[in-house]
N, C-alpha and C positions, 0 to 999 in steps of 0.2 A: 216499818223501817227496812230498807234494802241493805243486805249485808254484802259487802264487796271482799272478794278473795284475791290475794296476791300470791303468784306461784312462779316457780322457776320456768321459764319458756321451754317449749318442747325441744328446741334446737339444743338447749343447754343439756337436757336430760339425755338426748342422743349423744352428746359429746362425752358424757360419762361412760359410754360404752367403749372404753379402750380396748385395742386389739392386743392379743398375745404376740410376742415376737415371732416373726416368720421363720420356720425351720427350712433350710436349704438342702436340696439334694444336689449331687454333682457327678459329672462324668469326665473322664480325661483319657486321652490316647497320645502318648509321646512317641509312638512309632508309626501309626497310620498304615498299617499293613493292609494292602487291598483284599486280602482274603478274610479280614474281619468285617467287611462291608458288602451290603448288597448294592449293586450297581444299576442305576436307571439312566436310560439314554434317549435324548432326542437329537438327531444329527441329520442335516439336510443335504450335505454334499458328499456323495460316495466316493468322489475322487480324493478326498482328504482322509487319510488314515489316522486312526486314533488309538494310541497305545497306552494302556494303563499299567504301571509296574511299580514294584517296591524298589527303592534305591537306598544307597547307603550314605548319601550326601545330603542328609537333612539338616536340621537346626537344633541340636546336631544329630548324628546317627541317622537311624532309619527313617524314612519318609514315603509318601506317595507322590508318584509323578505322572502327569499326563503329557504325552508327546503328540504333537500334530505335524504330519509330514504329507507331501503330495509329490507328483512327478514333474511338476513345473508348469502345469496348465492353469487356466483361470480358476478363481475360487469364488464361491457364492455360498457361504456357510453360516448357519446358525447351529451351534453345538451346545447343548445343555446336558451335562452329565452330573448326575447326583449320586451321593453315597450315603447310605443309612447303615449305622452300626446297630445291629439288633440288640447288642448287650446295653445300648444306651436307651433303655425302655423305662417308661414311667406311667403308672396307672393312677390318675387323678381320683378314681372312684374308691381305691383303697389306701392310697398314700397321701390324699389331699389335693384339693384345688390349687392350681397355680395362679400366681399374679403376673409373673414375668420370667423371662429367660435372659441370662448373660451368656454371650458367645464370644469366643476368641479362638483364633487360629494363626499359625505362622504360614506365610505365603512366599512362594518364589515365582516371579513372572519374567519370562524371556520370549519376546515375540520373534526372535530369530535374526533380526536385522535393525539398524538404527532407526529406520523410518517407522516400523511397526511398533517398536518400543516407545517412541516418542508420541505416537498417536493413539495408542491403547488407553482407554479409560476403564479403570479396573474397580470391581467391587467384590468384597467377600460376600458369601451368602450362606446363612444358616438355614437348614433344611429340616422340616418336620413331617413325619409320616403318621397319619391317623385314619383308621377305618378305610384303607385302600386309597386314600387321597394324600397329595403331596403339597406342601406349602413351603415358600421360602421368603426370607426377609433379607433385603440388600443392605449392605454396609459400604459406603463410599470409601475407598482407600485413597484418600486425598494426599497428593505429593509423595506417594511411596516410591521407592527405587525400583529400577528394573535390573534384572540379572543379579539380584541379592535378595537374601531373606529379609522379611520384615513381619511384624505382628499387627494384625488387624483385630479390633474388638469393639464390641457394643454392649451396653448393659441396659437392663430394663426394657427389653423387647417384649411387649405385650402381644396378645393373641392378634390384635389389629394390625400389628407390624408385618404379619405374615399373609401373603396372598396365595391363592390356589394355582398350581401349575400342573398342567396335564402333559405327561411325557409322551402321550400318543399323538396328540395334535400339536403340541407346542404352545397352546394357548395359556394366557395368564389372566386370572381374575382377582383383582386387588380387593374386591368387595366380599370375597369369601375367605374365612379364617378358621384355623383349627380351634376346637373347643377346649379351653383349659379348665373348665369346670369339672365337678365331681361326676357329672354325667357324660362327659364327653368321650370316654374310651381311651385305651392305651396310646400313649405318644412315644414315638421313636425318633431319635435325633441324628443328624449328621450334617453334611455340607454339600454344596453345589458349585460346580464350575461352569461358567458361561463364557463362550468364546464366538464372537461374530466377526465375519470378514467378508467383504465384497470387493473384488478387484475389477469390477465393471467389465468383465469379458477379456482383461488383459492377463497374459501369462504371468505366473507368480511362483517362485519357489518357497515353499513354506516349511519352516523348521522352527516351530514354537514349542515352549515347555512351560507347564504350570506345576508348581510343587506345593504340597500340603504337609504340614507337620504340627504337632502339639495342639491337637484339638481339645478345647476346654468349654464345658457347659456347666453353668450353675442355674439350678431350678429354684426360683423364689416362690414359696408357698403363699397362697392367699391368706390374709390375717383371719384369725378365728377369735370371736369374742370371748373373754374370760367369763367363767360362770357368775362371778360376782357382778361383773360389768353387765352381763345379761339380765341379772335380777334388778339392778339399778335401771336399766333401760325399761323393763316392764314396769317398774314402780313409776318412773316418769311419765310413761304412757297412761297409766292409771290415773295419775293426778290430773293429766291434761283432759282425759275423759270426764273426770269428776267436775272439773271447772266448767267444761263445756256444758254439762248437764245443769249445773247450778245456773249458769247464765241464761239458758233457755227457760 
């Protein structure tokens, strides 16, 4: 007589391995003093002057401002300026792997005249440094005002949301990402400002300002199986293996 065994499917056994609640780490900066940040720059038009300064007219109080000015000549510029706060450091190897990052900042955008303010398409950008490489995630600031402070935020930014940017060449590779796993190495965080302008050879008087305030980051830890859940998972796998042997 053949004996038939009925068991819980393997998928159900795997579902028993519930994860422990993720513990979040966080960083915040309500003053955004440039002296607290390491600056990285890719800037293609030397006729445009870029000034980075601490100002007292943030949202509210102190903030960081980038000013773009020129002498009135033609502009053909790609400017990528990144800021990494070395105090915003997290080591997944000792503090736990990450699942995602939540990012928020207050921004001020003023292109300097009505035409540029109307035509600017703006994104906030969270910046990550790891192992001498830099990665950013772009957050579309849809419908946000000009010449006024607003808040831009995104939650659940996984490693795949960040692409590799080279401040030496200006190249971007969306297929390369930071490593949020325990073996990835220390991560440092900040933000990046991108400003692109081409006047097609025509003279243009540039006087634009970008402001940053209230940088907020929440690091969401990857789930870790509870010890009891891990034991149940092993038991479920054992049952599945036993059934497979009996069937053979």
